[in-house]
C-alpha positions as CSV (number, residue, x, y, z in Angstrom):
1,X,-42.6,4.8,-5.5
2,X,-40.2,3.2,-7.9
3,X,-39.0,-0.1,-6.5
4,X,-35.4,0.6,-7.6
5,X,-35.4,4.0,-5.9
6,X,-36.9,2.4,-2.8
7,X,-34.3,-0.4,-2.7
8,X,-31.6,2.2,-3.2
9,X,-33.0,4.2,-0.2
10,X,-32.8,1.1,2.0
11,X,-29.3,0.4,0.8
12,X,-28.2,4.0,1.6
13,X,-29.7,3.8,5.1
14,X,-28.1,0.4,5.8
15,X,-24.7,1.4,4.6
16,X,-24.9,4.7,6.6
17,X,-25.6,2.7,9.7
18,X,-23.1,-0.1,8.9
19,X,-20.3,1.3,6.7
20,X,-18.7,-2.1,6.3
21,X,-21.7,-3.2,4.4
22,X,-20.9,-0.8,1.6
23,X,-17.5,-2.6,1.2
24,X,-19.0,-6.1,1.1
25,X,-22.0,-5.6,-1.2
26,X,-19.9,-5.0,-4.4
27,X,-18.2,-8.3,-4.0
28,X,-21.5,-10.3,-4.0
29,X,-21.9,-10.5,-7.8
30,X,-18.1,-11.3,-8.1
31,X,-18.4,-14.2,-5.7
32,X,-21.7,-15.3,-7.4
33,X,-20.0,-15.4,-10.8
34,X,-17.0,-17.2,-9.4
35,X,-19.3,-19.8,-7.8
36,X,-21.3,-20.2,-11.1
37,X,-18.2,-20.7,-13.2
38,X,-16.8,-23.2,-10.7
39,X,-20.1,-25.1,-10.5
40,X,-20.4,-25.4,-14.3
41,X,-16.8,-26.7,-14.4
42,X,-15.9,-24.5,-17.2
43,X,-12.4,-25.3,-16.0
44,X,-11.3,-28.4,-14.2
45,X,-12.0,-28.2,-10.4
46,X,-8.4,-28.9,-9.6
47,X,-7.4,-25.8,-11.6
48,X,-10.3,-23.5,-10.6
49,X,-11.6,-24.1,-7.1
50,X,-14.9,-22.6,-6.0
51,X,-15.6,-20.4,-3.0
52,X,-16.5,-23.3,-0.8
53,X,-13.2,-25.0,-1.3
54,X,-11.2,-21.8,-0.8
55,X,-13.2,-21.1,2.4
56,X,-12.4,-24.6,3.7
57,X,-8.8,-24.1,2.8
58,X,-8.8,-20.8,4.8
59,X,-10.2,-22.5,7.9
60,X,-7.7,-25.5,7.5
61,X,-4.6,-23.3,7.1
62,X,-5.7,-21.0,9.8
63,X,-6.3,-23.8,12.2
64,X,-2.9,-25.3,11.4
65,X,-1.3,-21.9,12.0
66,X,0.3,-21.8,8.6
67,X,-1.6,-18.8,7.2
68,X,-1.3,-16.6,10.3
69,X,2.5,-17.3,10.4
70,X,3.0,-16.4,6.8
71,X,0.8,-13.3,7.1
72,X,2.7,-12.2,10.2
73,X,6.0,-12.5,8.2
74,X,4.7,-10.5,5.3
75,X,3.3,-7.7,7.4
76,X,6.5,-7.5,9.5
77,X,8.6,-7.2,6.4
78,X,6.4,-4.5,5.0
79,X,6.4,-2.5,8.3
80,X,10.2,-2.7,8.5
81,X,10.8,-1.7,4.9
82,X,8.2,1.1,5.0
83,X,9.7,2.5,8.1
84,X,13.1,2.8,6.5
85,X,11.6,4.1,3.3
86,X,9.8,6.9,5.2
87,X,12.8,7.7,7.3
88,X,14.9,8.2,4.1
89,X,12.3,9.6,1.7
90,X,10.6,12.3,3.8
91,X,13.9,14.1,4.9
92,X,15.3,13.8,1.3
93,X,12.1,15.1,-0.2
94,X,12.1,18.1,2.2
95,X,15.8,18.9,1.4
96,X,15.2,18.6,-2.4
97,X,12.0,20.7,-2.1
98,X,13.6,23.5,-0.1
99,X,17.0,23.8,-1.8
100,X,17.6,24.4,-5.4
101,X,21.2,23.3,-5.0
102,X,20.1,20.0,-3.6
103,X,17.5,19.7,-6.4
104,X,20.0,20.2,-9.2
105,X,22.5,17.8,-7.6
106,X,20.1,15.0,-6.7
107,X,17.1,15.1,-9.1
108,X,18.8,13.5,-12.1
109,X,20.1,10.7,-9.8
110,X,16.6,10.2,-8.3
111,X,15.0,10.0,-11.8
112,X,17.6,7.6,-13.0
113,X,17.2,5.1,-10.1
114,X,13.4,5.5,-10.1
115,X,13.4,4.2,-13.7
116,X,15.1,1.0,-12.5
117,X,12.3,-1.4,-11.3
118,X,12.7,-2.8,-7.8
119,X,12.6,-6.4,-9.0
120,X,15.5,-5.6,-11.4
121,X,17.7,-5.4,-8.3
122,X,17.0,-8.9,-7.2
123,X,19.7,-10.7,-9.1
124,X,22.5,-8.5,-7.7
125,X,20.9,-8.5,-4.3
126,X,21.0,-12.2,-4.2
127,X,24.7,-12.1,-4.9
128,X,25.3,-9.5,-2.2
129,X,22.9,-10.6,0.5
130,X,21.5,-14.0,-0.4
131,X,18.0,-15.2,0.3
132,X,17.1,-13.3,3.5
133,X,15.4,-10.4,5.1
134,X,18.0,-7.9,3.9
135,X,17.1,-8.6,0.2
136,X,13.4,-8.2,0.7
137,X,13.8,-5.1,3.0
138,X,15.9,-3.4,0.3
139,X,13.3,-4.1,-2.3
140,X,10.5,-2.6,-0.1
141,X,12.6,0.4,0.9
142,X,13.5,1.0,-2.8
143,X,9.9,0.9,-3.8
144,X,8.5,3.1,-1.0
145,X,11.1,5.9,-1.3
146,X,10.2,7.3,-4.7
147,X,6.5,8.1,-4.2
148,X,7.4,9.5,-0.8
149,X,10.2,11.7,-2.2
150,X,8.1,13.0,-5.2
151,X,5.0,13.8,-3.1
152,X,7.1,15.4,-0.4
153,X,8.8,17.6,-2.9
154,X,5.5,18.6,-4.4
155,X,4.1,19.4,-0.9
156,X,7.0,21.5,0.1
157,X,6.9,23.5,-3.2
158,X,3.1,23.9,-2.9
159,X,3.5,26.0,0.3
160,X,3.1,29.7,-0.7
161,X,6.5,31.4,-0.5
162,X,5.0,34.4,1.3
163,X,4.2,32.3,4.3
164,X,7.8,31.3,5.3
165,X,9.0,34.8,4.4
166,X,6.3,36.3,6.7
167,X,7.3,34.0,9.5
168,X,11.0,34.9,9.1
169,X,10.2,38.6,9.0
170,X,8.4,38.3,12.3
171,X,11.5,36.8,13.9
172,X,10.7,33.1,13.8
173,X,13.8,30.9,13.7
174,X,14.2,28.7,10.6
175,X,13.5,25.5,12.5
176,X,10.1,26.8,13.6
177,X,9.4,27.9,10.0
178,X,10.1,24.4,8.9
179,X,8.1,22.7,11.7
180,X,5.2,25.1,11.9
181,X,4.8,26.4,8.4
182,X,6.4,24.2,5.7
183,X,5.8,20.8,7.2
184,X,2.1,21.4,8.0
185,X,1.5,22.8,4.5
186,X,3.3,19.8,2.9
187,X,1.7,17.2,5.1
188,X,-1.3,16.3,2.9
189,X,1.0,15.5,0.0
190,X,3.4,13.6,2.3
191,X,0.6,11.4,3.5
192,X,-0.5,10.8,-0.1
193,X,3.0,9.7,-0.9
194,X,3.1,7.4,2.1
195,X,-0.2,5.8,1.0
196,X,1.0,5.3,-2.6
197,X,4.4,4.1,-1.4
198,X,2.9,1.5,1.0
199,X,0.7,0.2,-1.8
200,X,3.7,-0.2,-4.2
201,X,5.8,-1.7,-1.4
202,X,3.1,-4.3,-0.6
203,X,3.1,-5.5,-4.2
204,X,6.9,-5.4,-4.4
205,X,7.1,-7.5,-1.2
206,X,4.8,-10.2,-2.6
207,X,6.8,-10.4,-5.8
208,X,10.0,-10.7,-3.8
209,X,8.6,-13.4,-1.6
210,X,7.5,-15.3,-4.8
211,X,11.0,-15.1,-6.2
212,X,13.4,-15.3,-3.3
213,X,11.2,-15.8,-0.2
214,X,11.2,-18.7,2.2
215,X,8.1,-17.6,4.1
216,X,5.2,-15.1,3.6
217,X,2.1,-15.0,1.6
218,X,4.0,-14.7,-1.7
219,X,6.1,-17.7,-0.8
220,X,2.9,-19.7,0.1
221,X,1.4,-19.0,-3.3
222,X,4.6,-20.0,-5.1
223,X,5.1,-23.1,-3.1
224,X,1.5,-24.0,-3.7
225,X,2.1,-23.8,-7.5
226,X,4.9,-26.4,-7.2
227,X,2.5,-28.6,-5.2
228,X,-0.3,-28.1,-7.8
229,X,-2.6,-26.6,-5.2
230,X,-4.7,-23.9,-7.0
231,X,-6.8,-23.5,-3.9
232,X,-3.9,-22.1,-1.9
233,X,-2.9,-19.8,-4.8
234,X,-6.5,-18.4,-5.0
235,X,-6.7,-18.1,-1.2
236,X,-3.4,-16.2,-1.2
237,X,-4.6,-13.7,-3.8
238,X,-7.9,-13.2,-1.8
239,X,-6.0,-12.6,1.4
240,X,-3.7,-10.1,-0.3
241,X,-6.6,-8.1,-1.8
242,X,-8.7,-8.1,1.4
243,X,-5.9,-7.2,3.7
244,X,-4.7,-4.3,1.6
245,X,-8.3,-3.1,1.1
246,X,-8.8,-3.0,4.9
247,X,-5.4,-1.2,5.4
248,X,-6.0,1.3,2.7
249,X,-9.8,2.0,3.1
250,X,-10.0,1.9,6.9
251,X,-6.6,3.3,7.9
252,X,-4.6,5.1,5.2
253,X,-7.5,6.8,3.3
254,X,-9.1,8.2,6.5
255,X,-5.7,9.5,7.6
256,X,-5.2,11.2,4.2
257,X,-8.7,12.7,4.3
258,X,-8.3,13.9,7.9
259,X,-5.0,15.5,7.1
260,X,-6.4,17.4,4.2
261,X,-9.4,18.5,6.2
262,X,-7.1,19.6,9.1
263,X,-5.1,21.9,6.9
264,X,-7.9,23.3,5.0
265,X,-7.3,21.6,1.6
266,X,-10.5,19.5,1.6
267,X,-13.9,20.7,2.4
268,X,-16.0,18.7,4.8
269,X,-19.3,17.5,3.3
C-alpha cells in the first residue's frame, strides 16, 4: 500500500476520533517555520521572539492575572456590543424585508452609513463620549448591525411568497405567520449574518482598544509596542486568532450548520 495513502488513512481515523486534532495539525508547519526563522535569527530576537519565548510569556502573564483580566474585558465588550447590534439589526432587517415602504425609506440610509467605516467614527465619538465603554460599544454595535441587517433582509425575502399567503388564507393571524413561517425560513440567513457580524465586531473591537482603549487585548498589544515588547504583541495576536477560531469553529459554525439542516436547506452527509 502506498505509504502516503496509509498515513492519510491513519490521519483520517485519528481526526474522526479526536476532531480537535484536525484543528491543530495544520498549525504544526507554521510553528515549525516560525521556530526555524527565530532560531536562525533572521531578525533580531528582541523583534522576532520564538515560540518558546511567547509560551513563557503566556505562562507569566496568565500567572500574574494580566492576560485573563484583559481577555475578560475584551470578551465582555464584544458580548455587550453584539447583543445591542442583534437587538437592533434583526428587527430592522425583518421590517425592511417585509415592507416595501420601509425598504424605500431606509435602504439608501443603510447603504450610506454602511459605507462609513466603524473606525471613522472614533474621532467624533471621543469628543462625544471620551475614552470609555460607550465609545467601544458604539463601534461594535455599528459593525455588527450591517451584516445582520443585510442577511436578515435576504432571509426574509428568500421565503417563498406562497407560504405566508397560504397560512393567511387558512386563517392564521399575522403574528403567527411571522413567527412560524417567515422567521423560521429566514433563520439560516440570520444566523449567517450573526456569524459574520460577530467576526467583524471582534476585529473592530481590537482596533478600538488599540486606539482608545485602557484595557483589553488590543490595549495590551499597543501598550507592549510602547514598551518595546514584541513578545507581548505576538502573544496578543496568537490569543486573538486562537480565541476567534474556537468561537467560530466550535460554536458559531455548528449553530449555522444545524440551523440550515433543521430547516431543510442543507443536506446531512
